[in-house]
C-alpha positions in Angstrom: 116.3 2.3 171.3 119.8 1.9 170.1 121.2 3.2 167.0 122.7 0.9 164.4 125.8 2.1 162.2 125.3 0.9 158.6 127.8 3.0 156.7 130.7 1.2 155.3 133.8 2.9 153.8 135.3 1.8 150.7 137.9 0.1 152.4 135.7 -2.0 154.3 133.5 -2.8 151.3 136.5 -4.0 149.6 137.6 -6.4 152.3 133.9 -7.8 152.3 132.8 -7.8 149.0 133.8 -7.6 145.4 134.5 -4.2 144.0 134.5 -2.9 140.8 135.3 0.2 139.1 133.0 2.5 137.1 132.6 5.8 135.3 129.3 6.7 134.5 129.2 9.0 131.6 127.8 12.6 132.3 124.8 13.4 130.0 123.6 17.0 129.4 119.9 15.8 128.9 120.1 14.4 132.4 121.3 16.7 134.8 121.3 14.8 138.1 125.0 14.4 139.4 124.1 10.8 140.7 122.7 7.7 139.6 120.7 6.0 142.6 120.7 2.0 143.0 118.8 0.4 145.3 119.6 -3.1 146.4 117.2 -4.9 149.2 116.5 -1.4 150.8 119.9 -0.3 150.7 120.7 2.8 148.5 123.6 3.7 146.5 124.4 6.8 145.1 127.0 6.7 142.2 128.7 10.0 141.3 128.6 10.4 137.2 132.1 11.4 135.4 134.1 10.1 138.1 135.8 6.6 138.7 133.8 5.0 141.6 134.4 1.8 143.1 130.8 -0.3 143.7 129.9 -3.5 145.2 129.7 -6.0 142.2 125.7 -6.4 142.6 125.4 -2.5 142.2 127.9 -2.9 139.0 125.8 -5.5 137.3 122.6 -3.3 137.9 124.5 -0.5 136.0 125.5 -2.7 133.4 122.1 -4.2 132.8 120.4 -0.7 132.8 122.4 1.0 130.3 124.4 3.1 132.4 127.7 2.1 131.6 127.6 2.1 127.8 127.6 -1.8 127.7 124.5 -3.6 125.9 123.4 -6.8 127.6 120.9 -8.9 125.8 
């Protein structure tokens, strides 16, 4: 069985997809250091409290879920 490499670097992602920079605030009530986002079986772990480049789809999910402090109707 052939192993398929699916990990992309940030540079490769920026070259092929629209990328947004986000900072997810650290929440003392939620001790997890990362926010997981799953899109079509692909899991992204976005670190809290740091500037992180994420694909636009991940940004949209974080925005709609309230992690970015933006209220969306």
